[in-house]
N, C-alpha and C positions, 0 to 999 in steps of 0.2 A: 690828213695833215696834222702834225702835232702843233698845238698852239699853247703858248705859255711864256714864261720868263723867269727871272731870278728874283726871289724875295730876299731882301737885305735885312739883317738884324744887327742893330748897334749894341755892342756888348756893354756899353756903359749905362744902359737903361735899366730901371728897376724891374720892368715887366718883360725882360728879355728871355724868351723861351723858344728857341728854334725846334727843340725836341717836341714840345707840346704842339707847335704849329704843324710839324711834319705829320704827327698822328692825326690831328684834326683835318688836314688836307687830304690824307688818305681816306679817312672816313667819309669825306665829301665826294670821293670818287676820282680825285686827282692822282696822277703819277708824281712821285716825289723822289728827288735824288739829292742827298745831302752832300755838301762839299767835302771831298776827300781830304784826309789829314795831310797829304802831300802838298797841298796848297797853303797850309797854315804858315809855312816859313816865308811865303811870298806876300803875306798880308801886312799892310801898314799898321793896322791895329789888330793884333792876334785874337782879341776877344770877339771881334765882329764875326758874323757868319752869313752864309748864303745858302739858299735852297733853290734848286731848279724845280719848278712846278709846271706841269703841262697836262693837257688832255687832247683827245682827238676831236677834230671838227673842221668846219670850213674856214677858209682864209677870207673872212668878211669882216668889215668894221664892226657890224652889229654883234657877231659872235665873239670877236676878240675883246670888245668893250665889256660884254657880259662876263666873260671869263676873268678879265682883270678885276672887275667889280666884286665878283664872288671870292676870288683869291684874297683881295685886300680886306674884305669883310672878315675873313678867317685870320689872316696873319696879323692884322691890326691888334687883335686881342692878345697877341704874344710878342708885341714889340717889333713887328716886321712891316715892311712896305714893298709891294711890287710896283716898280716905277715904270716898267715897259712891258708890253704884252704883244706877241706877234708869232709868226711862223718859226718853227725850229727846224732847221735843215737836218736831214738824217745823217749827213757826213760831218756834222759839227762836233768837235770834241768838247764835252760838257766842262764848264768852268774855265777852260783855257782862255776864252775871249775876255774874261774879267781881268786877266793879267797880261793881255797882249798889246796894250797901248804903249806907244813909244813917245818919249819926250823929245821934241825937236829943239835944237839949239840954233 
């Protein structure tokens, strides 16, 4: 099972470096997918960035917690934060769910 989540990077921070984070995450053995340019036009703050980070492992609280802690230890040095970690469905379209919320009136 793929376990991971989205690391968010706020473009207004001085230590904002999603490229450096992606390299460091890959060196640590994680799979990394950068947000495609096609999603930039949908961003409220175009300077912000997201990276999908994941690894293979069991869907257990202990494993997911350890993965989240390890990813955050890396992305924190580059101005990022992974705020959720969990199973990633194989049929899920990467990054689409970041923009799929609907405002109810």
